[in-house]
C-alpha positions in Angstrom: 31.6 22.1 -1.6 31.1 20.1 1.6 27.8 21.9 2.3 26.6 21.1 -1.2 27.5 17.4 -0.9 25.9 17.2 2.6 22.7 18.8 1.3 22.5 16.4 -1.7 22.9 13.5 0.6 20.3 14.8 3.0 17.9 15.4 0.1 18.3 12.0 -1.3 17.8 10.4 2.1 14.6 12.3 2.6 13.3 11.3 -0.8 14.0 7.6 -0.1 12.3 7.9 3.3 9.2 9.3 1.7 9.0 6.4 -0.7 9.5 3.9 2.0 6.7 5.6 4.0 4.4 5.3 1.0 5.2 1.6 0.4 4.6 0.8 4.1 1.3 2.8 4.2 0.0 1.0 1.1 1.0 -2.4 2.4 -0.9 -1.6 5.6 -4.0 -0.6 3.7 -3.8 -3.8 1.6 -3.6 -5.9 4.8 -6.6 -4.1 6.3 -8.7 -4.7 3.2 -7.7 -8.4 3.2 -8.9 -8.6 6.8 -12.2 -7.0 5.9 -12.6 -9.4 3.0 -12.1 -12.3 5.3 -14.7 -10.9 7.8 -17.2 -10.5 5.0 -16.6 -14.1 3.8 -17.2 -15.4 7.3 -20.4 -13.4 7.7 -21.5 -14.7 4.3 -20.9 -18.2 5.4 -23.1 -18.0 8.5 -26.0 -15.8 7.2 -29.1 -16.7 5.3 -29.5 -15.9 1.6 -30.7 -12.3 1.4 -27.8 -11.0 3.4 -25.4 -13.6 2.1 -25.2 -12.0 -1.3 -24.5 -8.6 0.2 -21.6 -10.0 2.2 -20.2 -11.7 -0.9 -20.3 -8.4 -2.8 -18.6 -6.6 0.0 -15.9 -9.2 0.2 -15.3 -8.9 -3.5 -15.0 -5.1 -3.2 -12.5 -5.5 -0.4 -10.5 -7.9 -2.5 -10.4 -5.4 -5.3 -9.3 -2.6 -3.0 -6.6 -4.8 -1.5 -5.2 -5.7 -4.9 -5.1 -2.0 -5.8 -3.2 -1.1 -2.6 -0.8 -4.0 -3.2 -0.1 -2.7 -6.7 0.5 0.8 -5.3 2.9 -0.5 -2.6 4.8 -2.5 -5.2 5.1 0.6 -7.4 6.3 2.7 -4.5 8.8 0.0 -3.6 10.2 0.0 -7.1 10.6 3.8 -6.9 12.6 3.8 -3.7 16.0 3.4 -5.3 15.2 5.5 -8.4 14.1 8.6 -6.6 17.0 8.5 -4.0 19.7 8.0 -6.7 18.3 10.6 -9.0 17.8 13.2 -6.3 21.5 13.4 -5.7 22.3 14.1 -9.4 
């Protein structure tokens, strides 16, 4: 009985750790994309028109990617408690 209980606790802890890892990874990706967006905005501000448009489009693409990563991180953070508690049942 003790072995079963210990294995259930270990399994639930591993599941929670995996979800935390996913949330942290997605948050890091969102931060990187936001930084890339800022870089492209600065480059757009200091360049002339033909390349200015390209930098603006790249910045918008980075903004979209960052929003997607933030949504994934938020979803993973919501699942942290659910997967850990349901794993032990």
